[in-house]
N, C-alpha and C positions, 0 to 999 in steps of 0.2 A: 479750677485746677483739680486734678485727681491726685490724691495723696498715694504714694507708693512706699511701702515699707522696704527695708533693706533687702529682703528676699525677693520681692517683686522686682526691684531695681536690678538685682543680680540676674534674675531670669530674663528680663528684657535685654540686658546687655549681652548675655550669652546667646540669646536667640538672634540678636542683631548680627552677631559674629558668625553664627551657624544656625540657620533656621531649620536645618534638618536633624538637629539633635533629638533623640527620643526622650520621652518623659523619664525613662529609667536613667539615661545618661545625665539629663539635667538634675534629676534627684540626687544622683551620686555626687554631682559637683556642688550642690547647694545644701545637702544634708536633709533631704525630704524623700518620702516615698514617691513612687511614680504616680499613684492616684492623687496624692496631695499636689504634685506639680501640675498634673492634668487640670485639676480644679482651679488652681491659681492662673494657669495660662488661659483657660476658658473665661475666667472672670476678667482678665486683662483684655481679651478679645471682645467680650460683651460690653465692656466699658469704653471701647474704642481706643485703648492705649496701643494695642497691637492691631494694625489695620490690614495685614496681609503678609504673605511670604512670596518671595520671587527669586529666580535665578539671576545672578550677576553675570553679564556677558562682557567679554573682552572684544569690543567692537572692532579693534584693529585686526583681530584674527579672522573676522568675517567680511573684511573689505572696506572698513570705515576708519582709517587710521587718524584722520584729522578731527580734532575737537576745536570748535570755534565758539567763542563767547561773543555774542552780538548784542550791542546796546542799540535799541531802536527808539526813535522819537516819532511816534505815530501822529500823522496829520489828522486833525479833526476840524469840524466846522467848515468855514469858508476858505481855509488855507489852500485847498486843492479841489478841483472839480471831481465829484464822485468819491470823495474820501468816505471811509467807513466809520461808524461809531466804534467805541472800544469793544463792544460785544461782537460786532461783525469782524473786527480785526482779530480779536482773540480766537474766534471760530476759524478764520483763515489760517492763523498760526497752528491751531490744533490739527488742521488738515495736512500740514507739512510733515511727512513721515520722518524727515531727517532731524526734526527737533525732538530732543529728549527732555527738555524742560523749557517752560516759558513763564516768566513772572512779571506782573505789573509792579512798578517800583516808583518811589518818590525821587525827586531830583530833576536833573535836566533831561533825562530820558523817560519814556513811558513804560518801556519793557526791557527786560534782559532775558535773552534766550541762549540756550546751549544747543549746538547742533553737531551731529557726527556726519562726516563727509568722506567721500572716496578720494577726492583730489581737489586742487584749487579750481578747476573748471566746474566742479560740482558746487563749490562755494559761490562762484559767479552766477550759476543758474539760480541758486537760492536767493541771491541778491536781487536778481531781476524780478522775482516774485514779491519780495519785501519792498522794493523801492517803488512799487505802485502805490504804497500807502504810508511809507515811513522813510526817514533818513536813518543811516546806520553808522555806527563806529564798531569795528570788529577787531578782536584779538584772537590769534591762533595760538593755542596752548602748545608750548615747546616741551614742557615737562611738568610733572605734578609732584612737588616735594611732599605735599600732604594730599594724596588722592581722596576722592569722596569716600567717606567712612561713616560708620555709625557714630552718633553723638555719645560721648561718655557721660551718661546721665548722672551717675553717682558723683563724679568729680564736678560736673556742672552745678549740681545741687549742693555742693560743699560737704558731701557725706563721705568722701574718700579722698585719699591723697593721690 
């Protein structure tokens, strides 16, 4: 585990909220000079704490209004003829552009994936691909009372209220 002091935590939390803040703006917010912020941010990047910066897209505005959470039970071994190993199945999932996340999990399913879709027919097309190697249980998200957000590291580590 990498130890972060309170200033590092503050920088990480602010950059999670707005990755486009300048070093000067960050410095004004945390009480450091722009060069000191630059050095700290570079150190956080070099240590692998900050792994990148990206734009957040509202997928519904570009034609993908449906978010589906799909739990998969991948068939392995002799359960079905031609079934893939987990690595082959993972590669097949990675090749599906609708999937925005796929995780191997413990429990009754082997994978949980999140997909953005144009309509229910698109979901059906995705099922046809997945059902070649897995059973599924699907939930369509109707609302998100807590949408995906950055983790509040300071609170999670018990350093802030």
